[in-house]
C-alpha positions in Angstrom: 10.9 -0.5 7.3 10.0 -0.7 4.4 6.4 -1.8 2.6 7.1 -4.8 0.1 5.1 -6.2 -2.9 6.2 -9.8 -3.8 5.5 -11.0 -7.6 6.0 -14.3 -9.0 3.8 -16.5 -10.6 4.8 -19.2 -8.0 3.0 -19.4 -4.8 5.1 -21.5 -3.2 7.8 -19.2 -4.2 5.8 -16.1 -3.0 5.3 -17.4 0.5 8.8 -18.2 0.6 10.1 -15.4 0.5 7.3 -13.7 2.5 8.2 -15.9 5.2 11.9 -14.7 4.4 11.3 -10.6 4.3 8.3 -10.6 7.6 10.7 -12.4 9.7 13.4 -9.7 9.5 10.5 -6.7 10.0 9.6 -6.1 6.1 5.8 -5.8 5.3 4.2 -7.4 2.3 1.3 -5.5 1.6 0.9 -7.2 -1.5 1.3 -10.2 -3.9 0.4 -10.7 -7.7 1.1 -13.7 -9.4 1.7 -11.9 -13.0 2.6 -8.7 -14.6 -0.9 -7.8 -14.9 -1.9 -8.1 -11.6 1.4 -6.7 -10.8 1.2 -3.3 -12.6 -2.7 -3.0 -11.3 -1.3 -3.8 -7.7 1.6 -1.6 -7.8 -1.0 1.3 -8.5 -3.4 0.3 -5.7 -0.9 -0.3 -2.8 2.3 1.8 -4.0 4.8 -0.6 -2.1 8.3 1.0 -1.1 10.1 -1.9 -3.0 8.8 -4.6 -5.2 10.0 -8.3 -5.7 9.6 -9.1 -9.1 9.6 -12.3 -10.8 11.1 -12.2 -14.8 9.0 -14.9 -16.7 5.8 -15.2 -16.3 2.4 -15.3 -17.7 0.4 -12.6 -19.3 2.8 -10.1 -19.2 6.2 -10.8 -18.1 8.8 -9.1 -15.5 10.6 -7.0 -17.5 7.4 -5.5 -19.4 5.7 -5.4 -15.8 8.7 -3.5 -14.9 8.8 -0.7 -17.6 4.8 -0.5 -16.5 5.4 0.5 -13.1 8.3 3.0 -14.2 6.0 4.8 -16.0 3.4 5.1 -13.8 6.1 5.5 -10.8 9.5 6.8 -12.7 11.3 6.0 -8.3 9.9 2.9 -8.3 12.4 0.7 -6.7 12.3 -3.0 -8.3 14.4 -6.0 -7.5 14.1 -8.4 -10.3 14.3 -12.4 -9.5 15.3 -14.7 -11.9 16.4 -18.3 -12.5 20.0 -19.1 -13.0 20.9 -19.0 -17.1 18.4 -16.1 -17.6 22.0 -13.2 -18.1 20.4 -11.6 -20.8 17.2 -10.7 -19.4 19.0 -9.3 -15.7 21.1 -7.0 -18.1 17.8 -5.6 -19.9 15.4 -5.6 -16.5 18.6 -3.0 -14.8 18.5 -1.0 -18.4 14.9 -0.8 -17.7 15.2 0.7 -14.4 15.9 -2.4 -11.8 17.6 -1.2 -9.0 18.8 -5.5 -8.0 18.8 -8.5 -8.8 18.7 -11.8 -7.1 18.7 -15.2 -8.4 16.8 -18.8 -7.4 16.9 -20.0 -5.1 16.6 -17.4 -3.4 19.4 -17.4 -0.2 18.0 -15.5 2.6 21.0 -13.1 3.3 20.9 -12.3 -0.1 17.5 -11.6 -0.7 17.4 -9.1 2.7 20.9 -7.7 1.5 19.3 -6.7 -1.7 16.3 -5.2 0.3 18.7 -3.2 2.0 20.8 -1.7 -0.2 17.3 -0.4 -2.4 15.4 1.0 0.7 18.8 2.4 2.8 
């Protein structure tokens, strides 16, 4: 199963995603609470997939995505956004995101995105 890094500024959201995917056999190899941490952690653990929130302090998800892609052009990133952020989702896809999921998360959608990106 894929090694996943979960990035969200809300600890509760990270825990929610972790529980959803670990019960299905995915391994969470890292977590980060902002874009700066996400880039540093990506370089350390080099996960198979990153689930990356768009709206975060210090560095937003789009800028973090761009930095991660500079470091690893083959990085697989699934962007996570709240409703009503279509412009940012479009930016994320243009910046190299492989998929996006909308909060609040539905387990089936999260798992489908992971399967599509890692499959």
